[in-house]
LUMPA-260855 format. One line per 4 residues: number of its first residue (from 1); their letters; for each residue x, y, z of N, C-alpha, C, O, CB. Coordinates in nm, 3 decimals, padded with zeros to 5 digits. Glycine has a CB too. Example, Ala and Ser with C-alpha at 12.3 -4.5 7.8 and 13.67 -1.06 7.14 Angstrom:
BEGIN
1	AS	01.319 -00.569 00.780 01.230 -00.450 00.780 01.320 -00.330 00.780 01.424 -00.332 00.846 01.131 -00.447 00.905 ~ 01.285 -00.225 00.708 01.367 -00.106 00.714 01.290 00.003 00.787 01.341 00.114 00.804 01.408 -00.060 00.572
This chain:
BEGIN
1	MAQE	-17.753 -13.240 14.921 -17.586 -13.197 14.866 -17.590 -13.108 14.880 -17.509 -13.068 14.964 -17.520 -13.209 14.739 ~ -17.670 -13.011 14.822 -17.645 -12.854 14.769 -17.635 -12.772 14.826 -17.593 -12.667 14.778 -17.714 -12.797 14.704 ~ -17.679 -12.788 14.994 -17.704 -12.706 15.091 -17.620 -12.741 15.188 -17.623 -12.667 15.286 -17.830 -12.703 15.129 ~ -17.517 -12.865 15.192 -17.385 -12.908 15.239 -17.244 -12.810 15.208 -17.151 -12.761 15.271 -17.367 -13.048 15.172
5	IGHV	-17.307 -12.819 15.038 -17.162 -12.688 14.951 -17.171 -12.587 15.016 -17.069 -12.542 15.069 -17.175 -12.618 14.776 ~ -17.332 -12.503 15.034 -17.338 -12.428 15.054 -17.260 -12.415 15.221 -17.173 -12.330 15.234 -17.456 -12.407 15.009 ~ -17.287 -12.477 15.306 -17.174 -12.457 15.415 -17.043 -12.457 15.420 -16.980 -12.399 15.508 -17.182 -12.526 15.491 ~ -16.990 -12.523 15.325 -16.816 -12.520 15.256 -16.852 -12.354 15.262 -16.818 -12.283 15.357 -16.765 -12.617 15.045
9	LLGE	-16.934 -12.299 15.134 -16.887 -12.164 15.090 -16.907 -12.031 15.195 -16.832 -11.939 15.228 -16.968 -12.135 14.956 ~ -17.054 -12.071 15.233 -17.044 -11.965 15.353 -17.000 -12.001 15.488 -16.996 -11.906 15.566 -17.170 -11.909 15.377 ~ -16.961 -12.134 15.541 -16.956 -12.106 15.638 -17.049 -12.186 15.717 -17.162 -12.190 15.669 -16.960 -11.993 15.639 ~ -17.028 -12.259 15.841 -17.095 -12.330 15.934 -17.225 -12.333 15.973 -17.320 -12.411 15.974 -17.049 -12.313 16.019
13	SSHS	-17.187 -12.175 16.020 -17.362 -12.110 16.100 -17.401 -11.995 15.957 -17.408 -11.872 15.960 -17.332 -11.971 16.324 ~ -17.417 -12.074 15.857 -17.510 -12.023 15.745 -17.632 -12.004 15.721 -17.676 -11.939 15.627 -17.502 -12.071 15.670 ~ -17.717 -12.082 15.839 -17.866 -12.095 15.755 -17.918 -11.985 15.721 -17.848 -11.885 15.705 -17.979 -12.157 15.826 ~ -18.071 -11.984 15.701 -18.120 -11.867 15.685 -18.270 -11.894 15.701 -18.331 -11.997 15.731 -18.075 -11.805 15.557
17	AEGL	-18.321 -11.739 15.666 -18.476 -11.833 15.661 -18.550 -11.859 15.560 -18.658 -11.918 15.565 -18.579 -11.784 15.731 ~ -18.496 -11.815 15.464 -18.535 -11.905 15.304 -18.449 -11.889 15.252 -18.359 -11.806 15.266 -18.645 -11.872 15.199 ~ -18.471 -12.002 15.155 -18.403 -12.027 14.978 -18.321 -12.170 15.062 -18.323 -12.227 15.171 -18.250 -11.846 14.878 ~ -18.261 -12.176 14.943 -18.170 -12.369 14.986 -18.102 -12.341 15.118 -18.166 -12.431 15.171 -18.001 -12.441 14.847
21	MSAA	-18.024 -12.291 15.222 -18.002 -12.253 15.353 -18.048 -12.264 15.427 -18.005 -12.297 15.538 -17.989 -12.180 15.378 ~ -18.234 -12.223 15.372 -18.300 -12.249 15.540 -18.275 -12.411 15.636 -18.253 -12.526 15.599 -18.493 -12.238 15.517 ~ -18.285 -12.370 15.721 -18.236 -12.440 15.811 -18.405 -12.549 15.808 -18.396 -12.663 15.854 -18.176 -12.332 15.964 ~ -18.517 -12.510 15.762 -18.638 -12.609 15.751 -18.614 -12.627 15.636 -18.706 -12.574 15.574 -18.786 -12.573 15.781
25	WKPW	-18.541 -12.672 15.564 -18.540 -12.690 15.366 -18.627 -12.805 15.382 -18.617 -12.894 15.466 -18.358 -12.738 15.255 ~ -18.765 -12.783 15.236 -18.818 -12.866 15.261 -18.794 -12.893 15.078 -18.821 -12.799 15.004 -18.954 -12.846 15.353 ~ -18.751 -13.001 15.030 -18.704 -13.012 14.930 -18.845 -13.117 14.789 -18.840 -13.133 14.667 -18.548 -13.082 14.987 ~ -18.928 -13.153 14.876 -19.050 -13.161 14.853 -19.198 -13.103 14.795 -19.292 -13.151 14.732 -19.050 -13.176 14.920
29	DGRV	-19.158 -12.945 14.866 -19.262 -12.874 14.833 -19.208 -12.837 14.706 -19.157 -12.725 14.710 -19.305 -12.767 14.929 ~ -19.201 -12.898 14.584 -19.230 -12.846 14.482 -19.136 -12.695 14.475 -19.087 -12.706 14.362 -19.385 -12.840 14.483 ~ -19.102 -12.608 14.512 -19.008 -12.448 14.453 -18.892 -12.521 14.440 -18.881 -12.639 14.472 -18.981 -12.285 14.573 ~ -18.792 -12.439 14.386 -18.681 -12.416 14.341 -18.575 -12.374 14.420 -18.533 -12.276 14.358 -18.696 -12.347 14.261
33	QTFT	-18.510 -12.388 14.512 -18.453 -12.348 14.591 -18.288 -12.309 14.554 -18.197 -12.386 14.523 -18.484 -12.435 14.680 ~ -18.286 -12.154 14.570 -18.184 -12.140 14.514 -18.128 -12.053 14.680 -18.180 -12.045 14.791 -18.199 -12.063 14.346 ~ -17.976 -11.993 14.610 -17.886 -11.890 14.744 -17.957 -11.752 14.735 -17.962 -11.699 14.625 -17.684 -11.854 14.709 ~ -18.015 -11.686 14.850 -18.074 -11.559 14.851 -17.959 -11.483 14.796 -17.843 -11.519 14.813 -18.127 -11.510 14.993
37	PSQV	-18.000 -11.354 14.716 -17.903 -11.229 14.651 -17.801 -11.213 14.792 -17.679 -11.217 14.774 -18.012 -11.047 14.604 ~ -17.838 -11.202 14.887 -17.703 -11.156 14.964 -17.622 -11.261 15.026 -17.520 -11.231 15.088 -17.733 -11.061 15.079 ~ -17.681 -11.441 15.008 -17.560 -11.510 14.966 -17.491 -11.509 14.906 -17.372 -11.521 14.939 -17.554 -11.575 14.946 ~ -17.559 -11.483 14.722 -17.512 -11.467 14.596 -17.343 -11.374 14.654 -17.228 -11.413 14.634 -17.651 -11.368 14.482
41	QDII	-17.391 -11.232 14.737 -17.275 -11.172 14.725 -17.165 -11.209 14.811 -17.044 -11.191 14.798 -17.296 -11.053 14.736 ~ -17.256 -11.281 14.930 -17.129 -11.317 15.057 -17.042 -11.452 14.983 -16.922 -11.461 15.006 -17.219 -11.382 15.253 ~ -17.101 -11.543 14.905 -17.031 -11.629 14.833 -16.904 -11.565 14.737 -16.789 -11.600 14.765 -17.135 -11.699 14.755 ~ -16.921 -11.498 14.656 -16.860 -11.359 14.595 -16.772 -11.286 14.673 -16.677 -11.245 14.606 -16.962 -11.260 14.564
45	RRFT	-16.769 -11.266 14.749 -16.682 -11.197 14.834 -16.592 -11.309 14.860 -16.503 -11.332 14.778 -16.747 -11.127 14.960 ~ -16.604 -11.379 14.962 -16.551 -11.474 14.982 -16.454 -11.555 14.940 -16.367 -11.612 15.005 -16.605 -11.509 14.989 ~ -16.481 -11.557 14.806 -16.424 -11.622 14.677 -16.331 -11.527 14.670 -16.220 -11.544 14.721 -16.516 -11.641 14.539 ~ -16.367 -11.413 14.605 -16.268 -11.330 14.528 -16.115 -11.301 14.645 -16.003 -11.303 14.593 -16.363 -11.163 14.478
49	ASVR	-16.134 -11.272 14.826 -16.109 -11.257 14.882 -16.001 -11.386 14.897 -15.883 -11.359 14.920 -16.196 -11.213 14.933 ~ -16.046 -11.526 14.883 -15.957 -11.621 14.892 -15.852 -11.614 14.753 -15.732 -11.638 14.756 -16.039 -11.757 14.912 ~ -15.918 -11.580 14.650 -15.816 -11.571 14.561 -15.714 -11.478 14.576 -15.594 -11.487 14.604 -15.863 -11.554 14.453 ~ -15.809 -11.360 14.543 -15.677 -11.206 14.612 -15.559 -11.272 14.739 -15.480 -11.186 14.778 -15.807 -11.032 14.739
53	QTAP	-15.542 -11.415 14.807 -15.489 -11.434 14.937 -15.380 -11.629 14.868 -15.295 -11.702 14.920 -15.675 -11.445 15.096 ~ -15.445 -11.628 14.754 -15.355 -11.738 14.699 -15.288 -11.670 14.543 -15.203 -11.723 14.472 -15.463 -11.898 14.674 ~ -15.328 -11.594 14.530 -15.282 -11.571 14.385 -15.113 -11.519 14.386 -15.031 -11.569 14.310 -15.390 -11.443 14.310 ~ -15.085 -11.429 14.469 -14.930 -11.394 14.445 -14.860 -11.569 14.552 -14.745 -11.615 14.555 -14.876 -11.173 14.546
57	LLRE	-14.942 -11.601 14.597 -14.843 -11.765 14.638 -14.811 -11.806 14.489 -14.694 -11.808 14.451 -14.956 -11.930 14.736 ~ -14.894 -11.833 14.421 -14.923 -11.891 14.298 -14.855 -11.872 14.213 -14.836 -11.967 14.136 -15.018 -11.870 14.254 ~ -14.793 -11.756 14.189 -14.682 -11.710 14.074 -14.604 -11.710 14.133 -14.527 -11.787 14.076 -14.677 -11.593 13.998 ~ -14.540 -11.661 14.254 -14.412 -11.718 14.295 -14.426 -11.892 14.289 -14.308 -11.925 14.304 -14.374 -11.657 14.456
61	GIGT	-14.493 -11.998 14.277 -14.496 -12.151 14.281 -14.459 -12.181 14.430 -14.355 -12.247 14.442 -14.386 -12.224 14.169 ~ -14.524 -12.147 14.548 -14.546 -12.185 14.640 -14.663 -12.291 14.662 -14.774 -12.240 14.667 -14.548 -12.089 14.692 ~ -14.659 -12.422 14.674 -14.752 -12.478 14.699 -14.746 -12.578 14.544 -14.811 -12.682 14.543 -14.873 -12.372 14.741 ~ -14.706 -12.559 14.484 -14.723 -12.615 14.350 -14.582 -12.661 14.318 -14.493 -12.610 14.386 -14.784 -12.509 14.239
65	DRS	-14.539 -12.768 14.204 -14.487 -12.918 14.173 -14.388 -12.831 14.117 -14.277 -12.882 14.129 -14.575 -13.050 14.074 ~ -14.387 -12.715 14.058 -14.264 -12.629 13.958 -14.160 -12.582 14.088 -14.172 -12.544 14.205 -14.343 -12.452 13.849 ~ -14.041 -12.613 13.984 -13.888 -12.596 14.032 -13.875 -12.474 13.992 -13.768 -12.415 14.009 -13.771 -12.691 13.975
C-alpha cells in the first residue's frame, strides 16, 4: 500500500532502482524500505508547488462552501 501512495505522491512512472519505489520491491527481505532522499525532495517540491497554486484560491473562497 505504501508504494501505491508513493505513486500518488511521485507520479505513475516513479519506480526506482532502490528503496520503497523499487519495481522489484520485496517486503519479505527484512529491510525497512523508505523513499530515497531524491524522492523525498520530489515529494516536498510537488507538495509545495500544489500548495502555492491552491492557497490563493482558498483565500478567495473558491472551491469552498463559504458564502
